[in-house]
C-alpha positions as CSV (number, residue, x, y, z in Angstrom):
1,D,10.2,-16.2,23.6
2,F,8.5,-13.7,21.4
3,D,7.8,-16.1,18.5
4,A,6.3,-18.7,20.9
5,V,3.7,-16.2,22.1
6,F,2.3,-16.2,18.6
7,A,2.3,-19.9,18.0
8,G,-1.2,-19.7,16.4
9,A,0.0,-17.4,13.7
10,D,1.8,-18.3,10.5
11,P,5.4,-19.1,11.7
12,R,6.9,-16.4,9.5
13,V,5.0,-13.5,10.9
14,A,6.4,-13.0,14.4
15,P,10.1,-13.1,13.1
16,A,9.2,-10.5,10.4
17,V,7.5,-8.2,13.0
18,R,10.5,-8.7,15.4
19,A,12.9,-7.7,12.7
20,A,10.9,-4.7,11.5
21,L,10.7,-3.5,15.1
22,A,14.3,-4.1,16.0
23,P,15.5,-0.5,15.3
24,W,12.9,0.8,17.8
25,Y,14.2,-1.5,20.6
26,G,17.9,-1.6,20.3
27,E,20.2,-4.5,20.2
28,G,19.3,-7.5,22.3
29,V,15.9,-6.2,23.4
30,V,12.9,-8.3,22.5
31,P,9.5,-6.8,21.8
32,Q,6.7,-7.7,24.1
33,P,3.1,-8.3,22.8
34,E,1.7,-5.7,25.1
35,D,4.1,-2.9,24.1
36,T,2.1,0.0,22.7
37,L,3.3,1.4,19.5
38,K,2.4,5.0,20.0
39,R,2.8,5.4,23.8
40,F,5.6,3.0,24.7
41,L,7.6,3.2,21.4
42,K,6.6,6.8,20.7
43,M,5.8,5.9,17.1
44,A,3.8,8.4,14.9
45,R,1.2,7.0,12.6
46,G,3.6,7.1,9.7
47,D,6.1,5.1,11.7
48,V,3.5,2.4,12.4
49,E,2.7,2.2,8.8
50,D,6.4,2.0,7.8
51,V,7.0,-0.9,10.3
52,A,3.8,-2.7,9.2
53,N,4.8,-2.4,5.5
54,A,8.5,-3.4,6.2
55,A,7.3,-6.6,7.9
56,A,4.8,-7.1,5.1
57,A,7.6,-6.8,2.5
58,A,9.6,-9.4,4.4
59,L,6.5,-11.7,4.0
60,A,6.3,-11.0,0.3
61,L,3.1,-9.0,0.8
62,P,2.5,-5.7,-1.1
63,A,2.4,-2.5,0.9
64,D,-0.9,-1.6,2.4
65,L,-1.9,2.0,1.8
66,L,-4.5,1.8,4.5
67,V,-2.8,0.2,7.6
68,P,-5.4,0.2,10.4
69,D,-4.7,1.9,13.7
70,L,-2.7,-0.8,15.5
71,P,-2.4,-0.2,19.3
72,D,0.3,-2.7,20.2
73,V,2.8,-5.3,19.0
74,A,0.2,-8.1,19.3
75,A,-2.2,-6.2,17.1
76,L,0.6,-5.8,14.5
77,V,1.2,-9.5,14.5
78,R,-2.5,-10.3,14.2
79,Y,-2.9,-7.8,11.4
80,L,-0.1,-9.3,9.4
81,D,-1.1,-12.8,10.1
82,G,-4.6,-12.0,8.7
83,R,-3.0,-10.5,5.6
84,V,-0.9,-13.6,5.1
85,G,-3.9,-15.9,5.5
86,A,-6.0,-13.8,3.1
87,S,-3.3,-13.5,0.5
88,G,-2.6,-17.2,0.2
89,V,1.1,-16.3,-0.1
90,F,2.0,-19.2,2.2
91,E,0.4,-22.6,1.6
92,N,0.7,-23.6,5.3
93,S,-0.7,-20.4,6.9
94,R,-2.6,-21.1,10.0
95,K,-5.5,-19.2,11.5
96,S,-4.5,-17.0,14.4
97,E,-5.4,-18.4,17.8
98,F,-4.2,-15.6,20.1
């Protein structure tokens, strides 16, 4: 299960990432942490930024004008988990352990 892989992250992050990536996978296909964003999903840098900011919006975070270079799905989850923890948006955010 995708969400279980990221059990150390805030529990809202993996579902937000999964939902933001859904159009890139198709119905019923679940992202894998090791899926590369540029090579496997054929995303341009702007696409990566759009997905990261869509997931951030679902987490009530502001858009990030400087999204870092994120190589894969796991990096995207870690990046957003770090933003959630740094923002204090969620009282029960947990430090990432993956």
